[in-house]
Backbone of each chain as nested JSON, in Angstrom:
{
  "chains": [
    {"id": "A", "residues": [
      {"number": 1, "name": "MET", "atoms": {"N": [110.758, 75.374, 121.796], "CA": [111.018, 76.407, 121.178], "C": [110.334, 77.701, 121.823]}},
      {"number": 2, "name": "ASN", "atoms": {"N": [110.97, 79.021, 121.963], "CA": [110.579, 80.224, 122.568], "C": [109.481, 80.372, 121.46]}},
      {"number": 3, "name": "PRO", "atoms": {"N": [108.328, 80.839, 121.884], "CA": [107.077, 81.34, 120.693], "C": [107.607, 82.377, 119.891]}},
      {"number": 4, "name": "VAL", "atoms": {"N": [108.487, 83.576, 120.656], "CA": [108.796, 84.209, 119.882], "C": [109.782, 84.16, 118.868]}},
      {"number": 5, "name": "ALA", "atoms": {"N": [110.981, 83.043, 119.155], "CA": [111.53, 82.614, 118.049], "C": [110.678, 81.626, 116.94]}},
      {"number": 6, "name": "ALA", "atoms": {"N": [109.941, 81.116, 117.462], "CA": [108.922, 79.982, 116.407], "C": [108.649, 80.992, 115.496]}},
      {"number": 7, "name": "THR", "atoms": {"N": [107.702, 82.272, 115.924], "CA": [107.01, 83.187, 114.88], "C": [108.043, 83.847, 113.79]}},
      {"number": 8, "name": "LEU", "atoms": {"N": [109.418, 84.328, 114.908], "CA": [110.481, 84.68, 113.86], "C": [110.817, 83.519, 112.477]}},
      {"number": 9, "name": "LEU", "atoms": {"N": [111.068, 82.448, 112.965], "CA": [111.311, 81.477, 112.135], "C": [110.171, 81.307, 111.014]}},
      {"number": 10, "name": "ALA", "atoms": {"N": [109.025, 80.789, 111.737], "CA": [108.164, 80.621, 110.63], "C": [107.64, 81.503, 109.73]}},
      {"number": 11, "name": "VAL", "atoms": {"N": [107.706, 82.877, 110.144], "CA": [107.794, 84.018, 108.798], "C": [109.408, 84.355, 108.155]}},
      {"number": 12, "name": "GLY", "atoms": {"N": [110.346, 83.845, 108.905], "CA": [111.567, 83.978, 107.586], "C": [111.436, 82.642, 106.708]}},
      {"number": 13, "name": "VAL", "atoms": {"N": [110.857, 81.431, 107.19], "CA": [110.905, 80.17, 106.289], "C": [109.536, 80.594, 105.078]}},
      {"number": 14, "name": "ALA", "atoms": {"N": [108.486, 81.098, 105.753], "CA": [107.486, 81.78, 104.899], "C": [107.97, 82.632, 103.452]}},
      {"number": 15, "name": "VAL", "atoms": {"N": [108.351, 83.496, 104.115], "CA": [109.44, 84.665, 103.198], "C": [110.305, 83.754, 101.97]}},
      {"number": 16, "name": "ALA", "atoms": {"N": [111.282, 82.979, 102.336], "CA": [111.999, 82.303, 101.562], "C": [111.622, 81.042, 101.102]}},
      {"number": 17, "name": "VAL", "atoms": {"N": [110.06, 80.692, 101.325], "CA": [109.724, 79.908, 100.453], "C": [108.615, 80.301, 99.439]}},
      {"number": 18, "name": "GLY", "atoms": {"N": [108.464, 81.438, 99.857], "CA": [107.454, 82.135, 99.088], "C": [108.255, 83.034, 97.92]}},
      {"number": 19, "name": "SER", "atoms": {"N": [109.474, 83.492, 98.82], "CA": [110.527, 84.183, 97.108], "C": [111.192, 82.646, 96.025]}},
      {"number": 20, "name": "ALA", "atoms": {"N": [111.284, 81.648, 96.69], "CA": [111.437, 80.35, 95.37], "C": [110.474, 79.915, 94.726]}},
      {"number": 21, "name": "VAL", "atoms": {"N": [109.116, 80.047, 95.252], "CA": [108.237, 79.699, 94.628], "C": [107.634, 80.785, 93.495]}},
      {"number": 22, "name": "GLY", "atoms": {"N": [107.941, 82.482, 93.809], "CA": [107.735, 83.258, 93.079], "C": [108.945, 83.187, 92.088]}},
      {"number": 23, "name": "ALA", "atoms": {"N": [110.165, 83.094, 92.307], "CA": [111.419, 82.951, 91.272], "C": [110.913, 81.55, 90.293]}},
      {"number": 24, "name": "LEU", "atoms": {"N": [110.256, 80.687, 90.826], "CA": [109.799, 79.449, 89.9], "C": [108.599, 79.833, 88.899]}},
      {"number": 25, "name": "VAL", "atoms": {"N": [108.034, 80.914, 89.364], "CA": [106.455, 80.988, 88.618], "C": [107.019, 81.969, 87.408]}},
      {"number": 26, "name": "ALA", "atoms": {"N": [107.855, 83.075, 87.623], "CA": [108.393, 84.403, 87.154], "C": [108.53, 83.852, 85.65]}},
      {"number": 27, "name": "ARG", "atoms": {"N": [108.266, 84.522, 84.517], "CA": [108.959, 84.09, 83.317], "C": [110.109, 84.761, 82.963]}},
      {"number": 28, "name": "ASP", "atoms": {"N": [109.791, 85.868, 83.161], "CA": [110.976, 87.171, 82.87], "C": [111.978, 86.905, 83.769]}},
      {"number": 29, "name": "LEU", "atoms": {"N": [113.528, 86.911, 83.182], "CA": [114.624, 86.655, 84.125], "C": [114.741, 87.912, 85.109]}},
      {"number": 30, "name": "ARG", "atoms": {"N": [114.312, 88.969, 84.514], "CA": [115.023, 90.367, 85.592], "C": [113.69, 90.217, 86.885]}},
      {"number": 31, "name": "VAL", "atoms": {"N": [112.521, 89.964, 86.514], "CA": [111.466, 89.706, 87.547], "C": [111.852, 88.512, 88.876]}},
      {"number": 32, "name": "ARG", "atoms": {"N": [112.317, 87.627, 87.525], "CA": [112.798, 86.313, 88.671], "C": [114.308, 86.9, 89.63]}},
      {"number": 33, "name": "LEU", "atoms": {"N": [114.605, 87.718, 89.011], "CA": [115.471, 88.258, 89.845], "C": [115.456, 89.196, 91.034]}},
      {"number": 34, "name": "HIS", "atoms": {"N": [114.435, 89.516, 90.97], "CA": [114.094, 90.61, 92.162], "C": [113.536, 89.609, 93.439]}},
      {"number": 35, "name": "PHE", "atoms": {"N": [113.19, 87.951, 92.857], "CA": [112.734, 87.563, 93.669], "C": [113.958, 86.832, 94.79]}},
      {"number": 36, "name": "LEU", "atoms": {"N": [115.111, 87.271, 94.238], "CA": [115.896, 86.357, 95.536], "C": [116.597, 87.648, 96.341]}},
      {"number": 37, "name": "THR", "atoms": {"N": [116.457, 88.81, 96.646], "CA": [116.757, 89.84, 97.346], "C": [115.81, 89.515, 98.835]}},
      {"number": 38, "name": "PRO", "atoms": {"N": [114.162, 89.169, 98.662], "CA": [113.502, 88.725, 100.069], "C": [114.175, 87.74, 100.852]}},
      {"number": 39, "name": "VAL", "atoms": {"N": [114.96, 86.766, 100.181], "CA": [115.954, 85.575, 101.028], "C": [117.034, 86.153, 101.552]}},
      {"number": 40, "name": "THR", "atoms": {"N": [117.265, 86.818, 101.327], "CA": [118.948, 87.279, 101.798], "C": [118.493, 88.692, 102.334]}},
      {"number": 41, "name": "SER", "atoms": {"N": [117.622, 89.577, 102.1], "CA": [117.312, 90.559, 102.936], "C": [116.47, 90.572, 104.508]}},
      {"number": 42, "name": "LEU", "atoms": {"N": [115.556, 89.391, 103.72], "CA": [114.142, 89.686, 104.886], "C": [114.134, 87.996, 105.601]}},
      {"number": 43, "name": "ALA", "atoms": {"N": [114.193, 86.878, 104.951], "CA": [114.265, 85.549, 105.492], "C": [115.736, 85.515, 105.909]}},
      {"number": 44, "name": "GLY", "atoms": {"N": [116.64, 85.788, 106.01], "CA": [117.701, 85.472, 106.259], "C": [117.898, 86.315, 107.826]}},
      {"number": 45, "name": "PRO", "atoms": {"N": [117.674, 87.706, 107.956], "CA": [117.504, 88.223, 109.249], "C": [116.574, 87.532, 110.385]}},
      {"number": 46, "name": "LEU", "atoms": {"N": [115.4, 87.391, 109.449], "CA": [114.31, 86.86, 110.529], "C": [114.723, 85.571, 111.06]}},
      {"number": 47, "name": "VAL", "atoms": {"N": [115.835, 84.914, 110.576], "CA": [115.97, 83.475, 110.844], "C": [117.229, 84.102, 111.905]}},
      {"number": 48, "name": "GLY", "atoms": {"N": [118.15, 84.486, 111.594], "CA": [119.03, 85.141, 112.444], "C": [118.74, 85.514, 113.777]}},
      {"number": 49, "name": "ALA", "atoms": {"N": [117.656, 86.462, 113.428], "CA": [116.904, 86.665, 114.763], "C": [116.121, 85.78, 115.811]}},
      {"number": 50, "name": "ALA", "atoms": {"N": [115.468, 84.847, 115.234], "CA": [115.067, 83.487, 115.558], "C": [116.417, 82.966, 116.186]}},
      {"number": 51, "name": "VAL", "atoms": {"N": [117.6, 82.219, 115.777], "CA": [118.491, 82.207, 116.513], "C": [118.901, 82.702, 117.354]}},
      {"number": 52, "name": "VAL", "atoms": {"N": [119.113, 83.78, 117.682], "CA": [119.39, 84.762, 118.632], "C": [118.526, 84.53, 119.616]}},
      {"number": 53, "name": "VAL", "atoms": {"N": [117.117, 84.458, 119.644], "CA": [116.058, 84.92, 120.411], "C": [116.089, 82.938, 121.181]}},
      {"number": 54, "name": "ASP", "atoms": {"N": [116.556, 82.309, 120.42], "CA": [116.61, 81.098, 120.873], "C": [117.536, 80.578, 121.471]}},
      {"number": 55, "name": "ALA", "atoms": {"N": [118.798, 81.06, 120.957], "CA": [120.093, 80.715, 121.972], "C": [120.3, 81.507, 123.026]}},
      {"number": 56, "name": "GLY", "atoms": {"N": [119.694, 82.518, 122.92], "CA": [120.306, 83.646, 123.848], "C": [121.958, 84.069, 123.266]}},
      {"number": 57, "name": "LEU", "atoms": {"N": [122.29, 84.938, 124.047], "CA": [123.724, 85.642, 123.851], "C": [124.556, 84.609, 123.887]}},
      {"number": 58, "name": "GLY", "atoms": {"N": [125.684, 84.378, 123.138], "CA": [126.449, 83.709, 122.841], "C": [127.18, 83.281, 121.616]}},
      {"number": 59, "name": "SER", "atoms": {"N": [128.004, 82.536, 121.666], "CA": [128.71, 82.311, 120.123], "C": [127.874, 82.078, 118.893]}},
      {"number": 60, "name": "ALA", "atoms": {"N": [127.005, 80.967, 119.442], "CA": [126.272, 80.665, 118.608], "C": [125.191, 81.637, 117.752]}},
      {"number": 61, "name": "ALA", "atoms": {"N": [124.736, 82.728, 118.674], "CA": [123.88, 84.325, 118.422], "C": [125.157, 85.171, 117.538]}},
      {"number": 62, "name": "VAL", "atoms": {"N": [126.14, 85.425, 117.908], "CA": [127.014, 86.041, 117.152], "C": [127.599, 85.564, 116.211]}},
      {"number": 63, "name": "GLN", "atoms": {"N": [127.677, 84.35, 115.814], "CA": [127.799, 83.436, 114.472], "C": [126.704, 84.2, 113.508]}},
      {"number": 64, "name": "ALA", "atoms": {"N": [125.64, 83.804, 114.297], "CA": [124.379, 83.557, 113.297], "C": [124.176, 84.752, 112.901]}},
      {"number": 65, "name": "VAL", "atoms": {"N": [124.574, 86.136, 113.967], "CA": [124.298, 87.449, 113.335], "C": [125.228, 87.923, 112.398]}},
      {"number": 66, "name": "LEU", "atoms": {"N": [126.393, 87.022, 112.361], "CA": [127.965, 87.082, 111.379], "C": [127.156, 86.702, 109.945]}},
      {"number": 67, "name": "VAL", "atoms": {"N": [126.487, 85.741, 110.075], "CA": [125.872, 85.112, 108.946], "C": [124.875, 85.598, 107.938]}},
      {"number": 68, "name": "VAL", "atoms": {"N": [124.379, 86.148, 109.191], "CA": [123.0, 87.194, 108.439], "C": [123.22, 88.475, 107.606]}},
      {"number": 69, "name": "VAL", "atoms": {"N": [124.106, 89.243, 108.591], "CA": [124.753, 90.119, 107.982], "C": [125.623, 90.312, 106.81]}},
      {"number": 70, "name": "LEU", "atoms": {"N": [126.731, 88.945, 106.142], "CA": [127.086, 88.73, 105.155], "C": [126.104, 88.633, 104.045]}},
      {"number": 71, "name": "LEU", "atoms": {"N": [125.277, 87.729, 104.572], "CA": [124.251, 87.214, 103.364], "C": [123.591, 88.528, 103.308]}},
      {"number": 72, "name": "ALA", "atoms": {"N": [123.111, 89.684, 104.009], "CA": [122.447, 91.109, 103.398], "C": [123.448, 91.62, 102.52]}},
      {"number": 73, "name": "VAL", "atoms": {"N": [124.428, 91.654, 103.042], "CA": [125.589, 92.384, 102.362], "C": [125.789, 92.293, 101.27]}},
      {"number": 74, "name": "THR", "atoms": {"N": [126.127, 90.801, 100.809], "CA": [126.384, 90.121, 99.561], "C": [125.573, 89.446, 98.861]}},
      {"number": 75, "name": "GLY", "atoms": {"N": [124.372, 89.538, 99.156], "CA": [123.325, 89.156, 98.289], "C": [122.956, 90.417, 97.209]}},
      {"number": 76, "name": "PRO", "atoms": {"N": [122.87, 91.404, 97.704], "CA": [122.28, 92.791, 96.636], "C": [123.606, 92.803, 95.712]}},
      {"number": 77, "name": "VAL", "atoms": {"N": [125.144, 92.593, 95.863], "CA": [126.14, 92.98, 94.924], "C": [125.729, 91.555, 94.216]}},
      {"number": 78, "name": "LEU", "atoms": {"N": [125.715, 90.619, 94.328], "CA": [125.465, 89.135, 93.368], "C": [124.254, 89.62, 92.747]}},
      {"number": 79, "name": "THR", "atoms": {"N": [123.192, 90.048, 93.053], "CA": [121.62, 90.647, 92.073], "C": [122.393, 91.301, 91.158]}},
      {"number": 80, "name": "VAL", "atoms": {"N": [122.882, 92.666, 91.574], "CA": [123.444, 93.838, 91.056], "C": [124.459, 93.295, 89.641]}},
      {"number": 81, "name": "ALA", "atoms": {"N": [125.801, 92.279, 90.181], "CA": [126.341, 91.298, 88.959], "C": [125.424, 90.704, 88.223]}},
      {"number": 82, "name": "THR", "atoms": {"N": [124.337, 90.471, 88.602], "CA": [123.754, 89.448, 87.483], "C": [122.634, 90.004, 86.407]}},
      {"number": 83, "name": "GLY", "atoms": {"N": [122.351, 91.564, 87.335], "CA": [121.47, 92.247, 86.143], "C": [122.606, 93.023, 85.281]}},
      {"number": 84, "name": "ARG", "atoms": {"N": [124.013, 93.16, 85.569], "CA": [125.026, 93.715, 84.661], "C": [125.072, 92.642, 83.328]}},
      {"number": 85, "name": "LEU", "atoms": {"N": [125.082, 91.521, 83.906], "CA": [125.325, 90.338, 83.141], "C": [123.741, 90.745, 82.128]}},
      {"number": 86, "name": "LEU", "atoms": {"N": [122.761, 90.565, 82.463], "CA": [121.446, 90.595, 81.72], "C": [121.419, 92.062, 81.012]}},
      {"number": 87, "name": "VAL", "atoms": {"N": [122.001, 93.04, 81.246], "CA": [122.056, 94.363, 80.248], "C": [123.039, 94.371, 79.372]}},
      {"number": 88, "name": "ALA", "atoms": {"N": [124.399, 93.729, 79.466], "CA": [125.321, 93.322, 78.498], "C": [124.79, 92.149, 77.356]}},
      {"number": 89, "name": "GLN", "atoms": {"N": [123.88, 91.631, 77.929], "CA": [123.373, 90.512, 77.11], "C": [122.456, 90.612, 76.025]}},
      {"number": 90, "name": "ASP", "atoms": {"N": [121.538, 91.974, 76.427], "CA": [120.325, 92.473, 76.09], "C": [121.136, 93.658, 74.896]}},
      {"number": 91, "name": "ARG", "atoms": {"N": [122.434, 94.339, 74.823], "CA": [123.089, 95.263, 74.601], "C": [123.617, 94.218, 73.054]}},
      {"number": 92, "name": "ARG", "atoms": {"N": [124.013, 92.83, 73.551], "CA": [124.401, 92.272, 72.303], "C": [123.995, 92.306, 71.168]}}
    ]},
    {"id": "B", "residues": [
      {"number": 1, "name": "MET", "atoms": {"N": [109.526, 66.128, 115.781], "CA": [111.003, 66.946, 115.228], "C": [110.723, 67.991, 115.847]}},
      {"number": 2, "name": "THR", "atoms": {"N": [112.009, 68.657, 115.83], "CA": [112.16, 70.057, 116.54], "C": [111.206, 71.266, 115.717]}},
      {"number": 3, "name": "GLY", "atoms": {"N": [111.425, 72.24, 115.679], "CA": [110.855, 73.394, 115.07], "C": [111.895, 73.626, 114.037]}},
      {"number": 4, "name": "TRP", "atoms": {"N": [113.34, 73.297, 114.335], "CA": [114.195, 73.885, 113.349], "C": [114.465, 72.944, 112.781]}},
      {"number": 5, "name": "LEU", "atoms": {"N": [114.442, 71.498, 112.724], "CA": [114.301, 70.636, 112.208], "C": [113.161, 70.82, 110.819]}},
      {"number": 6, "name": "PHE", "atoms": {"N": [111.805, 70.995, 111.364], "CA": [110.827, 71.093, 110.618], "C": [111.389, 72.286, 109.421]}},
      {"number": 7, "name": "ALA", "atoms": {"N": [111.828, 73.119, 109.928], "CA": [112.282, 74.475, 109.077], "C": [113.452, 74.01, 107.995]}},
      {"number": 8, "name": "ALA", "atoms": {"N": [114.145, 73.631, 108.355], "CA": [114.89, 73.34, 107.433], "C": [114.849, 71.989, 106.576]}},
      {"number": 9, "name": "LEU", "atoms": {"N": [113.44, 71.202, 106.748], "CA": [113.039, 70.443, 105.7], "C": [112.325, 71.046, 105.323]}},
      {"number": 10, "name": "THR", "atoms": {"N": [111.519, 71.925, 105.464], "CA": [110.166, 73.037, 105.124], "C": [111.573, 73.284, 103.527]}},
      {"number": 11, "name": "LEU", "atoms": {"N": [112.741, 74.205, 104.136], "CA": [113.148, 74.995, 103.258], "C": [114.304, 73.918, 102.31]}},
      {"number": 12, "name": "MET", "atoms": {"N": [114.447, 72.857, 102.457], "CA": [115.142, 71.776, 101.834], "C": [114.167, 71.395, 100.854]}},
      {"number": 13, "name": "VAL", "atoms": {"N": [112.756, 71.781, 100.861], "CA": [112.17, 71.054, 100.096], "C": [111.194, 71.745, 99.21]}},
      {"number": 14, "name": "VAL", "atoms": {"N": [110.782, 73.22, 99.941], "CA": [110.255, 74.074, 98.905], "C": [111.317, 74.768, 98.667]}},
      {"number": 15, "name": "GLY", "atoms": {"N": [112.441, 75.204, 99.339], "CA": [113.409, 76.169, 98.794], "C": [113.929, 75.932, 98.184]}},
      {"number": 16, "name": "LEU", "atoms": {"N": [114.944, 74.949, 98.285], "CA": [115.944, 74.414, 97.326], "C": [115.447, 73.667, 96.174]}},
      {"number": 17, "name": "GLY", "atoms": {"N": [114.14, 73.185, 96.576], "CA": [113.475, 72.528, 95.028], "C": [113.426, 73.206, 93.826]}},
      {"number": 18, "name": "PRO", "atoms": {"N": [112.57, 74.156, 93.86], "CA": [112.436, 75.747, 92.815], "C": [113.901, 75.75, 92.623]}},
      {"number": 19, "name": "ALA", "atoms": {"N": [114.785, 76.151, 93.367], "CA": [115.924, 76.441, 93.154], "C": [117.136, 75.87, 92.353]}},
      {"number": 20, "name": "LEU", "atoms": {"N": [116.909, 74.434, 92.729], "CA": [117.591, 73.448, 91.831], "C": [116.994, 73.167, 90.186]}},
      {"number": 21, "name": "TRP", "atoms": {"N": [115.348, 73.633, 89.994], "CA": [115.242, 73.345, 89.148], "C": [115.724, 74.501, 88.088]}},
      {"number": 22, "name": "LEU", "atoms": {"N": [115.435, 75.77, 88.582], "CA": [116.094, 76.959, 87.972], "C": [117.752, 76.998, 88.018]}},
      {"number": 23, "name": "GLY", "atoms": {"N": [118.35, 75.96, 88.194], "CA": [119.578, 76.24, 88.185], "C": [119.978, 74.934, 87.523]}},
      {"number": 24, "name": "ALA", "atoms": {"N": [118.854, 73.973, 86.233], "CA": [119.06, 72.914, 85.813], "C": [118.781, 73.341, 84.374]}},
      {"number": 25, "name": "ARG", "atoms": {"N": [117.917, 74.841, 84.268], "CA": [116.871, 75.379, 82.944], "C": [117.39, 76.347, 82.588]}},
      {"number": 26, "name": "GLY", "atoms": {"N": [117.397, 76.347, 81.141], "CA": [117.475, 77.799, 80.625], "C": [118.914, 77.988, 80.362]}},
      {"number": 27, "name": "ASP", "atoms": {"N": [119.4, 79.284, 80.18], "CA": [120.451, 79.685, 79.556], "C": [121.156, 79.815, 80.709]}},
      {"number": 28, "name": "ALA", "atoms": {"N": [122.771, 80.203, 80.739], "CA": [123.718, 80.526, 81.229], "C": [123.138, 81.487, 82.674]}},
      {"number": 29, "name": "ILE", "atoms": {"N": [122.787, 82.774, 82.764], "CA": [122.46, 83.512, 83.068], "C": [121.169, 83.12, 84.271]}},
      {"number": 30, "name": "ALA", "atoms": {"N": [120.17, 82.278, 83.539], "CA": [119.288, 81.666, 83.993], "C": [119.452, 81.108, 85.286]}},
      {"number": 31, "name": "ARG", "atoms": {"N": [120.387, 80.033, 84.929], "CA": [120.887, 78.987, 85.524], "C": [121.792, 79.529, 86.916]}},
      {"number": 32, "name": "LEU", "atoms": {"N": [122.323, 80.22, 86.411], "CA": [123.265, 81.187, 87.46], "C": [122.361, 81.965, 88.629]}},
      {"number": 33, "name": "VAL", "atoms": {"N": [121.028, 82.512, 88.169], "CA": [120.015, 83.145, 89.233], "C": [119.377, 81.793, 89.981]}},
      {"number": 34, "name": "GLY", "atoms": {"N": [119.283, 80.477, 89.168], "CA": [118.969, 79.589, 90.436], "C": [120.055, 79.36, 91.405]}},
      {"number": 35, "name": "LEU", "atoms": {"N": [121.122, 79.287, 91.138], "CA": [122.488, 78.943, 91.522], "C": [122.511, 79.72, 93.057]}},
      {"number": 36, "name": "GLU", "atoms": {"N": [122.217, 81.373, 92.507], "CA": [122.131, 82.393, 93.769], "C": [121.033, 81.896, 94.855]}},
      {"number": 37, "name": "LEU", "atoms": {"N": [120.149, 81.542, 94.359], "CA": [118.817, 81.322, 95.027], "C": [119.389, 79.731, 96.096]}},
      {"number": 38, "name": "GLY", "atoms": {"N": [119.717, 79.074, 95.26], "CA": [120.168, 77.921, 96.064], "C": [121.629, 77.874, 97.226]}},
      {"number": 39, "name": "GLY", "atoms": {"N": [122.414, 79.195, 96.981], "CA": [123.271, 79.314, 97.633], "C": [122.675, 80.059, 99.202]}},
      {"number": 40, "name": "ALA", "atoms": {"N": [121.819, 81.263, 98.7], "CA": [121.404, 82.007, 99.896], "C": [120.234, 80.939, 100.552]}},
      {"number": 41, "name": "THR", "atoms": {"N": [119.461, 79.907, 99.882], "CA": [118.404, 79.104, 100.704], "C": [119.3, 77.635, 101.504]}},
      {"number": 42, "name": "THR", "atoms": {"N": [120.8, 77.673, 101.15], "CA": [121.129, 76.424, 101.949], "C": [121.699, 77.211, 102.992]}},
      {"number": 43, "name": "VAL", "atoms": {"N": [122.187, 78.985, 102.647], "CA": [122.584, 79.074, 103.978], "C": [121.516, 79.019, 105.222]}},
      {"number": 44, "name": "LEU", "atoms": {"N": [120.567, 79.161, 104.962], "CA": [119.128, 79.458, 106.046], "C": [119.235, 77.911, 106.379]}},
      {"number": 45, "name": "VAL", "atoms": {"N": [119.184, 76.685, 105.562], "CA": [119.197, 75.377, 105.764], "C": [120.211, 75.355, 106.919]}},
      {"number": 46, "name": "LEU", "atoms": {"N": [121.135, 75.292, 106.32], "CA": [122.308, 75.069, 107.526], "C": [122.05, 75.95, 109.186]}},
      {"number": 47, "name": "LEU", "atoms": {"N": [121.862, 77.429, 108.801], "CA": [121.726, 77.929, 110.338], "C": [120.429, 76.878, 111.151]}},
      {"number": 48, "name": "ALA", "atoms": {"N": [119.504, 76.881, 110.413], "CA": [118.682, 75.905, 111.021], "C": [118.963, 74.405, 111.737]}},
      {"number": 49, "name": "LEU", "atoms": {"N": [119.821, 73.71, 110.796], "CA": [120.409, 72.63, 111.014], "C": [121.379, 72.505, 112.045]}},
      {"number": 50, "name": "SER", "atoms": {"N": [121.846, 74.038, 112.369], "CA": [122.983, 73.884, 113.151], "C": [122.531, 74.426, 114.649]}},
      {"number": 51, "name": "GLN", "atoms": {"N": [121.109, 75.147, 114.33], "CA": [120.27, 75.65, 115.64], "C": [119.698, 74.009, 116.289]}},
      {"number": 52, "name": "ALA", "atoms": {"N": [119.422, 73.329, 115.277], "CA": [118.82, 72.02, 116.003], "C": [119.725, 71.324, 116.6]}},
      {"number": 53, "name": "ALA", "atoms": {"N": [120.667, 70.687, 116.086], "CA": [122.049, 70.291, 116.368], "C": [122.205, 70.898, 117.734]}},
      {"number": 54, "name": "GLY", "atoms": {"N": [122.105, 71.909, 118.334], "CA": [122.482, 72.528, 119.713], "C": [124.09, 72.697, 119.681]}},
      {"number": 55, "name": "GLN", "atoms": {"N": [124.687, 72.766, 118.679], "CA": [126.021, 73.142, 118.672], "C": [126.691, 74.279, 118.255]}},
      {"number": 56, "name": "ALA", "atoms": {"N": [127.052, 75.039, 119.084], "CA": [127.338, 76.556, 118.581], "C": [128.49, 76.451, 117.506]}},
      {"number": 57, "name": "GLN", "atoms": {"N": [129.389, 75.635, 117.843], "CA": [130.546, 75.089, 116.834], "C": [130.0, 74.936, 115.087]}},
      {"number": 58, "name": "LEU", "atoms": {"N": [128.95, 74.198, 115.083], "CA": [128.392, 74.061, 113.584], "C": [128.102, 75.396, 113.285]}},
      {"number": 59, "name": "MET", "atoms": {"N": [127.982, 76.167, 113.899], "CA": [127.626, 77.66, 113.061], "C": [128.722, 78.507, 111.835]}},
      {"number": 60, "name": "ILE", "atoms": {"N": [130.05, 77.62, 112.354], "CA": [130.787, 77.732, 111.233], "C": [130.84, 77.629, 109.921]}},
      {"number": 61, "name": "VAL", "atoms": {"N": [129.613, 76.243, 109.61], "CA": [129.566, 75.917, 108.417], "C": [128.595, 76.93, 107.325]}},
      {"number": 62, "name": "PRO", "atoms": {"N": [127.469, 77.203, 107.798], "CA": [126.825, 78.332, 107.11], "C": [127.714, 79.453, 107.172]}},
      {"number": 63, "name": "LEU", "atoms": {"N": [128.667, 79.627, 107.831], "CA": [129.35, 81.678, 107.853], "C": [130.491, 81.2, 106.548]}},
      {"number": 64, "name": "VAL", "atoms": {"N": [131.093, 79.551, 106.515], "CA": [132.03, 79.557, 105.432], "C": [131.394, 79.631, 104.176]}},
      {"number": 65, "name": "LEU", "atoms": {"N": [129.653, 78.791, 104.027], "CA": [129.02, 78.701, 102.667], "C": [128.55, 80.311, 102.509]}},
      {"number": 66, "name": "VAL", "atoms": {"N": [128.538, 81.391, 103.094], "CA": [128.339, 82.776, 102.838], "C": [129.462, 83.118, 101.789]}},
      {"number": 67, "name": "VAL", "atoms": {"N": [130.413, 82.831, 102.194], "CA": [131.649, 83.624, 101.876], "C": [132.1, 82.699, 100.679]}},
      {"number": 68, "name": "LEU", "atoms": {"N": [132.416, 81.692, 100.836], "CA": [132.639, 80.911, 99.606], "C": [131.437, 81.031, 98.423]}},
      {"number": 69, "name": "SER", "atoms": {"N": [129.949, 80.902, 98.685], "CA": [129.204, 81.321, 97.685], "C": [129.029, 82.507, 97.366]}},
      {"number": 70, "name": "PHE", "atoms": {"N": [129.296, 83.671, 97.54], "CA": [129.498, 84.496, 97.449], "C": [130.845, 85.054, 95.968]}},
      {"number": 71, "name": "ALA", "atoms": {"N": [132.293, 84.546, 96.529], "CA": [132.647, 84.833, 95.962], "C": [132.882, 83.579, 94.849]}},
      {"number": 72, "name": "GLY", "atoms": {"N": [132.411, 82.525, 94.692], "CA": [132.155, 81.779, 93.449], "C": [130.808, 82.2, 92.524]}},
      {"number": 73, "name": "THR", "atoms": {"N": [129.865, 82.791, 93.01], "CA": [129.143, 83.14, 91.945], "C": [129.753, 84.361, 91.426]}},
      {"number": 74, "name": "LEU", "atoms": {"N": [130.51, 85.3, 92.042], "CA": [131.222, 86.481, 91.506], "C": [132.273, 85.93, 90.313]}},
      {"number": 75, "name": "VAL", "atoms": {"N": [132.625, 84.682, 90.299], "CA": [133.848, 84.525, 89.405], "C": [132.789, 83.836, 88.542]}},
      {"number": 76, "name": "PHE", "atoms": {"N": [131.858, 83.66, 88.409], "CA": [130.852, 82.736, 87.235], "C": [130.565, 84.215, 86.868]}},
      {"number": 77, "name": "THR", "atoms": {"N": [129.783, 85.434, 87.591], "CA": [129.343, 86.478, 86.656], "C": [130.478, 87.325, 85.782]}},
      {"number": 78, "name": "ARG", "atoms": {"N": [131.982, 87.044, 86.866], "CA": [132.995, 87.627, 85.339], "C": [133.568, 86.658, 84.719]}},
      {"number": 79, "name": "LEU", "atoms": {"N": [133.173, 85.083, 84.43], "CA": [133.441, 84.541, 83.423], "C": [132.377, 84.626, 82.333]}},
      {"number": 80, "name": "LEU", "atoms": {"N": [130.828, 84.855, 82.799], "CA": [130.017, 84.989, 81.678], "C": [129.864, 86.448, 80.898]}},
      {"number": 81, "name": "ALA", "atoms": {"N": [130.345, 87.202, 81.954], "CA": [130.92, 88.598, 81.322], "C": [131.784, 88.748, 80.434]}},
      {"number": 82, "name": "ALA", "atoms": {"N": [133.163, 88.108, 80.378], "CA": [133.562, 87.58, 79.368], "C": [133.197, 87.172, 78.114]}},
      {"number": 83, "name": "ARG", "atoms": {"N": [132.188, 86.528, 78.232], "CA": [131.934, 85.821, 77.657], "C": [130.234, 86.878, 76.492]}},
      {"number": 84, "name": "HIS", "atoms": {"N": [130.375, 87.543, 76.783], "CA": [129.118, 88.738, 76.373], "C": [129.979, 89.927, 75.863]}},
      {"number": 85, "name": "ARG", "atoms": {"N": [130.998, 90.159, 76.267], "CA": [131.524, 91.219, 75.886], "C": [131.923, 91.109, 74.214]}}
    ]}
  ]
}
């Protein structure tokens, strides 16, 4: 594997794993919700960049970029929707 | 074992494990957070597995999962919102 791709992949996996463990450790649901963002907005693009560097420009790279962009766009939407649920629960 | 397979295995054990735990405990919203974490992590796992297999056409699997996971989770938020009204 390309060393650049390996580094990007390792950092991406570390971010995703750290976020998952952080979400597991966090007691408050609002704090736990914040740990979702690094997975979609940081780890996803890092892994996608690793795919692009490793595979080179081609259909695999284009699809990986599409996956990463969709993940980065939909992640915050889901986080906001869940946050609104928490607010509604608090008001009840 | 290639780096991609090792990354996929690491994400499955240390990433999906906590997500499964969170998705199985607490109230409905707490479980939903676990589902969201699990969906995002599974997309990364499938990206790594597709690259490990070396077949470009397999990239369609994480692509479909992103869309379906988004739609499915939004349905859950709508149903739970109706419950909290």
